[in-house]
Structure formats: C-alpha cells, structure tokens
C-alpha positions as CSV (number, residue, x, y, z in Angstrom):
1,L,-12.4,10.9,0.5
2,C,-9.7,10.2,3.2
3,V,-6.6,8.5,2.5
4,E,-4.1,8.4,5.4
5,S,-0.8,6.8,5.9
6,A,-0.3,4.5,8.8
7,G,3.3,5.2,8.7
8,P,6.2,3.2,7.5
9,W,6.3,-0.6,6.7
10,L,8.7,-2.1,9.4
11,A,10.4,-4.0,6.7
12,S,11.3,-0.5,5.4
13,L,13.3,0.4,8.5
14,P,17.0,-0.4,9.7
15,D,16.8,-2.6,12.7
16,A,17.9,-0.1,15.0
17,A,14.9,1.8,14.5
18,W,12.5,-1.2,15.0
19,E,13.1,-0.1,19.1
20,M,11.0,3.3,18.6
21,V,8.2,1.4,17.4
22,P,5.5,0.5,19.7
23,P,5.6,-3.2,21.0
24,V,1.9,-4.0,19.7
25,R,2.8,-2.7,16.4
26,R,6.1,-4.9,15.9
27,A,3.9,-8.0,17.5
28,A,1.2,-7.0,14.5
29,A,4.0,-7.1,11.9
30,A,5.4,-10.4,13.3
31,L,1.9,-12.2,12.9
32,D,1.6,-11.8,9.0
33,W,5.6,-11.5,8.1
34,H,6.6,-12.3,4.8
35,P,9.7,-14.0,3.8
36,E,10.2,-11.6,0.8
37,H,7.8,-8.5,1.6
38,G,8.1,-8.8,5.3
39,D,5.1,-6.4,6.7
40,R,4.4,-4.8,3.5
41,C,0.8,-4.9,2.7
42,N,-2.1,-2.4,1.6
43,H,-5.8,-2.6,3.2
44,L,-8.2,-0.7,1.4
45,V,-11.6,0.0,3.1
46,F,-14.6,1.3,1.5
47,T,-17.9,2.4,3.6
48,S,-20.5,4.7,2.8
49,P,-24.1,4.7,2.5
50,G,-25.3,4.3,-0.9
51,L,-22.0,3.5,-2.4
52,D,-21.1,3.0,-5.9
53,R,-20.0,-0.3,-6.1
54,D,-19.8,-1.0,-10.1
55,G,-18.4,3.1,-10.6
56,L,-15.9,2.1,-7.6
57,E,-14.9,-1.4,-9.2
58,Q,-14.3,0.1,-12.4
59,V,-12.1,3.0,-10.7
60,L,-10.1,0.2,-9.0
61,E,-9.7,-1.8,-12.0
62,S,-8.3,1.0,-13.9
63,C,-5.5,1.3,-11.2
64,L,-4.3,-2.0,-12.1
65,L,-1.4,-2.5,-14.4
66,T,-1.8,-3.4,-18.0
67,D,-0.2,-7.2,-19.3
68,E,2.3,-4.9,-21.0
69,E,3.1,-2.8,-18.0
70,Y,3.2,-5.9,-15.6
71,A,5.8,-7.6,-18.2
72,A,7.9,-4.8,-18.3
73,G,8.9,-5.8,-14.4
74,R,9.9,-3.9,-11.4
75,D,12.5,-1.6,-12.6
76,A,10.1,-0.2,-15.4
77,W,7.5,0.3,-12.7
78,K,9.8,2.7,-10.7
79,H,9.2,4.8,-13.7
80,L,5.4,5.1,-13.6
81,P,3.7,8.5,-12.7
82,P,2.9,8.3,-8.9
83,A,-0.9,8.0,-8.5
84,F,-1.5,9.1,-4.9
85,D,0.5,12.4,-4.5
86,T,-2.1,14.6,-5.1
87,L,-4.5,12.7,-2.3
88,L,-1.5,12.1,0.2
89,E,-0.2,16.0,-0.6
90,V,3.1,14.6,-1.3
C-alpha cells in the first residue's frame, strides 16, 4: 500500500504563497476550480494484479459516513478520529 501526499490544496494557501507553486500546478488547479471548494479533491487509484475488487469495495464503503454522522454536519465531522494518520505517519 502506498499513500502519498501531493502537497497542499492551493485553496488552502494564502494568496502570497501561490507564487511559490509551479505555474503548471496553478494552471491545473484553475481548470477544475470549484466556487466553494477551490481545487480541493481527492483521487484514488488502485492497480494490482488479482485485485480483490469486492473486498476493496467493502473497505471503501466502510469509510463512508453513516446517515447519522452525515446529518450531524461539518462541525461534528471535525471530531471524528483521523483515519489516515497511521498510513501517512502523521
């Protein structure tokens, strides 16, 4: 398993920090810019010979918020335990 960060979202940076980001990265962000979320998005890619698609689907579905968690809203989500800290060595 390999989990890597591609760096911060540009939307999370102060305007002055954008000058330190390569022009290609700024252009890529601008292509998919969302009015509310900016360039915030995640990409999951799974490649493996003999990939257990059903098992992978079950694991991914277990990551979804329950209806109750979703209804609790953003403020409550901030208090959920961090799921990836052990993978990212945070």
